[in-house]
N, C-alpha and C positions, 0 to 999 in steps of 0.2 A: 721589449727586447728589440735590439737593433736588427734591421733587415740585412741579410747576407746576400750580397750581389754575386759573389763568385767564391766557390769553395772547393777544396780538394781534401780528401781523407785517405790516409794510408798509401800515398802515392809512391810507387817504386818504378824506377827505370835505370838500369845500370849498364854501363858500357864495358868493353873487354878489359880496359885498364883499371876498372873499379870505380871510375868516376860516374856521376849521375845523381840520382835522387833516391834516398833511402827512407821510405816510410814517412814522408812529409804530410803534415796536416796544416792547412792554411784556410783562413776565412777573411775575405775582403768585404768590409761593411759598406753599405750604401751611404754616400755622403762623407766618406773618409778617404784619405790618401794613405795607403799602406806601402811602405818602402821596404825593399829587400837589399841588404848590403852584404858583401862577402868578397873574399879574395877571388882572383881568377880561378876558374875550375871548381868553384864551390857548389855549383848546381843551380844557380839562379836562372840561367837561360833555359836549361832543360826543364825546370819547373814551369816556366812560362809557356814553353811549347806544349807541354802536357795539358796545361789549363786551357789552351786554345785549340786543342785537338790536332795539333801538328805532329805530335808524337803520341803513340799509344802506350800507356803504362802497362807494366807486367802485373801490377796489382794496384788496387785503389780505385776511387771513383771521383769524378769531377761533376759539379753542378753549377749551372748558370741561372741565377734567379730561381733556384730550386728544381730546375730541370736538368736531366742528363744531357750530354752534349748532342746526342742524336735528335733531341726534341727542343733544343735551345733556340731562342730568337736571336740569330746571328746579326740581324740588322741593328740590334741594341748594343753590339760590341764594336769597339774601335781599338786597333792594336798597331804597334810598330815593334817588330822583333828583328834584330840584326839590321840589315841594310834596308833603306826605304824602297818600297815597290813603286817604281816610276818607269814609264815607257819613254825611252830616250828621244824618240822622234816626235813625241807629242809635246805640246806646250804645257806650261804650268796649269793654265786654265783647263785645257783638255784633260790632263791627268786628274785634276780635282773633280771635274764633271764625271769622268768615268768612275772614279772612286765613289762618288755620291750615288750613281745609278746602281753600282754593285752592292751598295748598302741598302738598296730598296727605296731610295728617295724618289718621289714622283717627279716626272719631268718638269712640271711648272715650277717646282721649288728648287731645282738644281742651280740655275743661274744666280739667284740671290744668295743661296747658301755658299756657293763658290766665292762670290764677291766678299761675303762676310768673313770667310776663312782666310782669304788673301789679306784682307785688312787686318785681321787679328794678329797674324804672324808676319805682317809687313812684307808681303810678297807681291803687292800690287804692281810694282815697277817691273816685275819679272813675268807678268801674266802671259805675254806673248813669246817668251823665251822657251826654246826646246829644253827639255829636262837634261839632255846630255851636255848642254853647255853651262849648266849651273855649277857653282863651287860646291865642295863637300858640305859646307854649312847650309847653303841654300837648298841642296837636295834633302838634307835632314829636315829643314823647315817644311819643305813640300810634303815629305812623308808624315810629319806631325799634323800638318793641316788636313791631309787626307784622313788620318785616323780620328781627328777630333771634330771635323766640320759638321757631321750629322748629329752632334751632341749625344753620343752613345751613353747608355746607362752603366756600362762596364768598360773600363779603359785599361789596357795592358801595354806598358811601354818598357822596353829593354834598353837601358842606357840612353835615354832620349836626348840628353844634352851633348852626345858625341858630335864633335865638329862645330858646335854652336859657339858664336862669339858671345861676349858678356851681354850684349843687347838681346841676342836670341835666347839666352838662358833666362833673362828676366821675362821675356814674352811667354816662354814656356811655363815658367812659374805662375804667372798670372792666369794663363789659360787653364792650368790644372786646378788652381784654387777656385776659379770660377765654376768649373765642371763639378768639383766636389761640393761647392756651395749650392749647386743646383740639384744635388742628390746623387750624383754618379759615384760608383765605387771605383777607385783608382788604385792599380797595382803598378809600381814603378821600381826598377832596379837601378842602382847607381854605385859608382865608386866614390862619388863626391859626398862625403858625410856631411860637410857643412851645408851643402845645398839641400839635401833631403831633410835636414833638420829644420830648415826654414818652412817647409810645407807639409811634412808628414805628421799625421795623427798617431801613427804607429811605425816603428822601425824594427824589423826582424833581421837577426843575423843568421846567415846561412854559412855552414861549414861542413865539408865532407858529406854533402848531400842531405844535410839535416838542418832544421831550424833549431839553433842552440840557445836562443834567448832573445830578449828585446832590449833596445836602447831607449833611454829617455830623450825625446827630441829637444827638451829644454835643458839637458844636462850641460854642465860646465865644460867638461873635457870629453866630448863624445868619441874622439878618435882613440884616446887612451882606453876608454871603456870598451870600445870595439876590439882592440887588440888584446886586452885582458881576457875577454870572452873567448876569442879564437885560440889564444895560447893555452888557456885552461882546458879547452876542449881537445886540443892537439896532444896535450900531455896526459890525458886520461885514457889509458889503455889504447894507444895509437895503433898498435899492430893489428888489432882486431877489426879496424875500420878501413884498411887499405887493401 
């Protein structure tokens, strides 16, 4: 049986307008990339925040490598949700070094780890630049480098290709495939169906706060399959779900 790196069962968290998460179950398997796709407001970001302990669900449980959140090994987790966390007055190198230490990396390992992360995402030439002077795309690369540099066993990324140019998207793709190949469980959300189809082992469709089905990453017309699923769900007793 495959090892589950990250799991949520019966997760509920609703907002005043009815948006949020409604009884979601999800399991991210070690060594696989699990993609979440859905329209804006479907509940993808809320689900990720719950799985990372940023939001408390009103019902349901989350486990990381079989442990509840209060007993999880957070050094084994790397994440980027919403905007990258970077201190504007610190350089790229300083931000990465700080991120490594916050993830429990011993001091002697920090410098070589930071160098490797900058090389992987082609940030070497920006090592001495203050984060506030970076372009949107390079700030995103910095956030991704910080999330991935300590080779976490669980990776959670919300729209990680935001702001990236085509070269950055390819670097991200290669980094995630490498991590999954090394045994990490990866959960990623995206609006880019064609991109997630290149890397995902599983693609789950989120709509109105629920996972309504899966897409075949090797399918011929994945966009049509996506919209067919969403449309069918929206037309099935819609008034009871809003």
